[in-house]
C-alpha positions as CSV (number, residue, x, y, z in Angstrom):
1,M,-14.6,-15.6,-28.4
2,L,-16.1,-19.0,-27.7
3,A,-16.4,-21.3,-30.8
4,E,-20.0,-21.7,-31.7
5,R,-20.2,-24.8,-33.3
6,P,-22.4,-27.2,-31.3
7,L,-20.7,-29.2,-28.6
8,S,-20.9,-32.5,-27.3
9,Q,-23.4,-34.0,-25.0
10,Y,-20.5,-34.8,-22.6
11,V,-19.2,-31.4,-22.2
12,M,-19.6,-29.5,-19.2
13,N,-20.2,-26.1,-21.1
14,S,-19.1,-24.0,-17.6
15,A,-15.8,-26.2,-17.9
16,Y,-15.7,-25.4,-21.7
17,R,-15.7,-21.5,-21.3
18,T,-13.6,-21.3,-18.2
19,L,-10.7,-23.5,-20.4
20,Q,-11.5,-20.8,-23.0
21,V,-11.1,-18.0,-20.8
22,L,-7.6,-19.5,-19.9
23,L,-6.9,-19.8,-23.7
24,S,-7.8,-16.3,-24.1
25,F,-4.0,-15.0,-22.0
26,S,-2.1,-16.7,-24.6
27,A,-2.6,-13.1,-26.5
28,P,-0.2,-10.5,-25.5
29,P,0.1,-8.9,-23.4
30,H,-0.7,-12.0,-21.8
31,R,-2.4,-9.6,-18.6
32,F,-6.1,-8.1,-19.0
33,S,-8.8,-7.1,-16.5
34,L,-12.4,-8.2,-16.0
35,A,-13.6,-5.9,-19.2
36,E,-10.5,-6.3,-21.4
37,V,-11.7,-10.1,-21.1
38,T,-14.9,-9.7,-21.3
39,A,-15.1,-8.1,-24.3
40,R,-12.7,-10.0,-26.0
41,M,-14.5,-13.0,-25.5
42,E,-17.7,-11.8,-26.0
43,L,-19.6,-12.8,-23.4
44,E,-21.8,-11.6,-20.2
45,K,-19.3,-10.0,-17.3
46,N,-20.5,-12.0,-14.4
47,Q,-19.8,-15.4,-16.7
48,V,-16.5,-14.0,-17.0
49,Y,-16.0,-13.0,-13.7
50,R,-17.2,-16.7,-12.6
51,S,-14.4,-18.3,-14.7
52,L,-11.4,-16.0,-13.9
53,K,-11.9,-16.2,-10.0
54,T,-12.2,-20.2,-10.7
55,L,-8.6,-20.1,-12.8
56,E,-7.1,-17.8,-9.9
57,E,-8.7,-20.5,-7.0
58,A,-7.2,-23.2,-9.1
59,G,-3.5,-21.4,-9.6
60,F,-3.6,-20.8,-12.8
61,L,-4.1,-16.9,-12.7
62,R,-3.0,-14.3,-10.5
63,V,-4.5,-11.0,-10.1
64,E,-1.9,-8.1,-10.4
65,G,-1.5,-5.2,-7.8
66,D,-3.5,-2.9,-10.8
67,G,-6.0,-5.8,-10.8
68,R,-5.4,-7.3,-13.5
69,F,-5.4,-11.1,-14.1
70,A,-2.0,-13.0,-15.3
71,L,-0.9,-15.8,-15.7
72,T,1.1,-18.5,-13.2
73,A,4.1,-20.7,-13.0
74,I,1.7,-23.5,-12.2
75,L,1.4,-23.6,-16.4
76,S,4.9,-24.7,-16.5
77,V,4.1,-28.2,-14.8
78,L,1.6,-28.6,-17.9
79,N,4.3,-27.5,-20.2
80,A,6.7,-29.9,-18.6
81,A,4.6,-32.8,-19.2
82,S,3.5,-31.6,-23.1
83,A,7.3,-30.2,-24.2
84,N,8.8,-33.9,-25.1
85,G,11.8,-31.9,-24.9
86,Q,11.2,-29.3,-26.8
87,Q,11.0,-26.8,-24.5
88,V,12.7,-25.1,-21.6
89,S,10.3,-26.0,-18.6
90,L,11.2,-25.2,-14.8
91,V,10.6,-28.9,-13.6
92,D,13.2,-29.7,-16.5
93,V,15.8,-27.2,-15.5
94,A,15.6,-27.2,-12.2
95,G,16.2,-31.3,-12.1
96,P,20.4,-31.8,-12.6
97,H,20.5,-28.8,-9.4
98,M,18.2,-30.6,-7.4
99,D,20.4,-34.1,-7.8
100,R,23.7,-32.6,-7.4
101,L,22.3,-30.9,-3.9
102,L,20.7,-34.2,-3.2
103,T,24.2,-35.7,-4.0
104,Q,26.0,-32.9,-1.8
105,T,23.9,-33.1,1.4
106,Q,22.1,-36.0,1.4
107,E,18.8,-34.1,2.1
108,S,15.5,-33.3,1.2
109,L,14.7,-31.1,-1.6
110,N,11.7,-29.6,-3.1
111,L,10.4,-27.4,-5.7
112,F,7.5,-24.9,-5.7
113,V,6.2,-22.8,-8.6
114,L,3.8,-19.1,-7.4
115,A,0.3,-20.4,-8.0
116,G,-1.6,-17.0,-7.0
117,D,-0.9,-16.5,-3.8
118,S,0.4,-19.7,-3.0
119,A,2.7,-22.0,-3.8
120,V,2.3,-25.4,-5.4
121,C,5.2,-28.7,-5.1
122,V,6.0,-29.8,-8.6
123,D,9.2,-31.8,-7.8
124,R,10.6,-32.6,-5.4
125,R,14.5,-35.4,-4.0
126,D,13.9,-37.7,-1.2
127,S,16.8,-37.8,1.4
128,P,18.3,-41.4,1.1
129,Q,18.3,-41.3,5.0
130,L,15.8,-43.4,7.1
131,V,14.3,-40.3,9.1
132,R,13.7,-37.3,6.6
133,L,11.7,-34.6,5.2
134,N,8.7,-35.7,2.9
135,S,6.2,-33.9,0.5
136,V,3.7,-34.0,-1.3
137,L,3.7,-33.5,-4.9
138,G,0.8,-30.8,-5.9
139,L,1.0,-30.1,-2.6
140,S,-1.2,-26.2,-2.9
141,V,0.3,-23.9,0.6
142,P,0.2,-20.4,1.7
143,L,3.2,-18.3,1.8
144,H,3.4,-17.1,5.2
145,A,5.5,-20.2,6.5
146,G,8.0,-22.5,5.7
147,A,11.6,-22.2,3.7
148,C,10.4,-21.9,-0.1
149,P,7.2,-19.9,0.5
150,K,8.7,-17.1,2.0
151,A,11.8,-17.2,-0.1
152,I,9.0,-16.5,-2.6
153,L,7.0,-14.3,-0.6
154,A,9.9,-12.2,0.2
155,Y,10.7,-11.3,-3.5
156,L,7.2,-10.6,-4.5
157,P,5.9,-6.9,-5.1
158,Q,5.5,-4.9,-1.9
159,A,1.6,-4.8,-2.9
160,E,1.3,-8.3,-3.5
161,Q,3.1,-8.6,0.1
162,E,0.8,-7.0,1.9
163,R,-2.4,-8.6,0.1
164,V,-0.8,-11.5,2.0
165,L,0.0,-9.9,5.2
166,A,-3.6,-8.3,5.5
167,R,-4.9,-12.2,5.3
168,L,-1.9,-13.9,7.5
169,D,-5.1,-14.7,10.3
170,T,-7.1,-16.4,7.9
171,Y,-3.8,-19.0,7.4
172,P,-2.5,-22.1,9.7
173,R,-0.4,-22.0,12.6
174,Y,1.5,-25.0,11.9
175,T,3.6,-24.9,15.5
176,D,4.0,-22.5,18.1
177,K,6.7,-21.1,15.4
178,T,4.7,-20.3,12.9
179,V,4.7,-16.4,12.9
180,M,0.7,-14.9,12.5
181,Q,2.2,-11.1,13.4
182,A,2.1,-9.2,10.0
183,Q,5.0,-6.8,11.2
184,V,6.9,-9.6,12.6
185,L,6.9,-11.2,9.4
186,R,8.3,-7.9,7.4
187,L,10.7,-8.0,9.2
188,E,11.7,-11.5,8.6
189,L,10.9,-11.2,4.9
190,L,13.5,-7.6,5.1
191,R,16.5,-10.5,6.1
192,I,15.5,-12.8,3.9
193,R,16.1,-10.3,1.6
194,E,19.6,-9.3,2.6
195,R,20.6,-12.9,2.7
196,G,19.1,-14.0,-0.3
197,Y,17.4,-17.2,1.4
198,S,14.7,-18.0,3.9
199,T,15.2,-20.3,6.8
200,S,12.4,-22.4,8.2
201,D,12.9,-23.4,12.0
202,E,10.0,-25.8,13.2
203,D,7.8,-23.2,11.9
204,V,5.9,-25.7,9.8
205,D,7.1,-28.7,11.1
206,A,8.3,-28.9,15.3
207,S,11.1,-31.4,14.1
208,A,12.3,-30.4,10.9
209,R,14.8,-27.4,9.4
210,G,15.5,-25.7,6.2
211,V,16.6,-23.1,4.0
212,G,14.8,-22.1,0.5
213,A,15.9,-19.6,-1.8
214,P,14.0,-17.9,-4.5
215,I,13.8,-18.5,-8.4
216,F,13.4,-15.8,-10.9
217,D,12.4,-15.4,-15.1
218,H,14.2,-13.9,-17.5
219,S,11.7,-10.8,-16.8
220,G,13.0,-10.7,-13.3
221,S,10.0,-11.7,-11.8
222,V,10.1,-14.6,-8.9
223,V,8.6,-17.6,-10.7
224,G,9.0,-20.4,-7.4
225,G,11.9,-21.7,-5.0
226,I,13.7,-24.3,-4.1
227,S,14.6,-26.2,-0.8
228,L,16.7,-27.8,1.2
229,G,16.3,-29.6,4.8
230,G,16.0,-32.3,7.3
231,P,15.2,-33.1,10.7
232,S,16.3,-30.7,13.2
233,F,18.7,-32.8,15.1
234,R,20.7,-33.3,12.4
235,V,20.4,-29.7,11.1
236,D,22.4,-27.5,13.5
237,D,22.7,-23.8,13.3
238,A,26.0,-24.2,11.3
239,T,24.6,-26.4,9.1
240,L,21.5,-24.3,8.4
241,E,23.6,-21.3,6.8
242,H,26.2,-23.9,4.9
243,F,22.7,-25.5,3.2
244,G,21.6,-21.5,2.7
245,E,24.9,-21.0,0.8
246,L,24.3,-24.1,-1.1
247,I,20.4,-23.1,-2.0
248,V,21.5,-20.1,-3.0
249,Q,23.8,-21.3,-5.7
250,G,21.1,-23.8,-7.1
251,A,18.4,-21.0,-6.9
252,R,21.0,-18.6,-9.2
253,A,22.3,-21.1,-11.5
254,I,18.4,-22.3,-12.3
255,S,17.3,-18.8,-12.9
256,R,19.9,-18.0,-15.1
257,Q,19.5,-21.1,-16.9
258,L,15.5,-19.5,-17.2
259,G,17.3,-16.5,-18.8
260,Y,16.9,-14.0,-15.4
261,P,19.8,-11.5,-16.3
262,G,20.8,-11.1,-12.7
């Protein structure tokens, strides 16, 4: 329930309410329906709905298959900033593995977390080479294209996959190789699960190739992904396959440190 103490004149009431709604998810079972949040907060249903949809749009909440709202892994970014070394975060765990892969390959790496129906870049390692791939920290991208996004999408529950596939026509076609047909993408997702990693073969950048692998938490849920790639003239088919093996090893090591039992 919202605190009843008087608020400062500088406080935005709607923003304060939305943050209080977010804080309500700290209580078990950490996933609630609109009706459940409304009952807990003792607010008007419309007010709670607007707060929930705001948090979903911002990437802090996602809607699960049963219609309940749940926290996303994007909160690990805030955890990393506030933990002061006292807690484990995805960014902290992945860092040494990204450093090692950068030394091995001399190509760029990106770390993404799942946030709703999008993936958000939360860390990166830039290739030391003059011509290289660049990414933007905090960039939020849909899951239909690119190494990390597709790796994440492939391991989401089927209902969540289908929700993304149903919206393909609303997503950007980055290049001529961006897959925009649901059935074609479904087959690609099956291949990703078979080999354990995804490939991005000029489907986001017409001059870039890379691989991505999913990262899982202690519950076995996919929470993000890690990618490795470079310019097409440097990454031939053999290199791409070798990178695939390396990225799977790195993602598995990160997942194990997060408590993944698989």
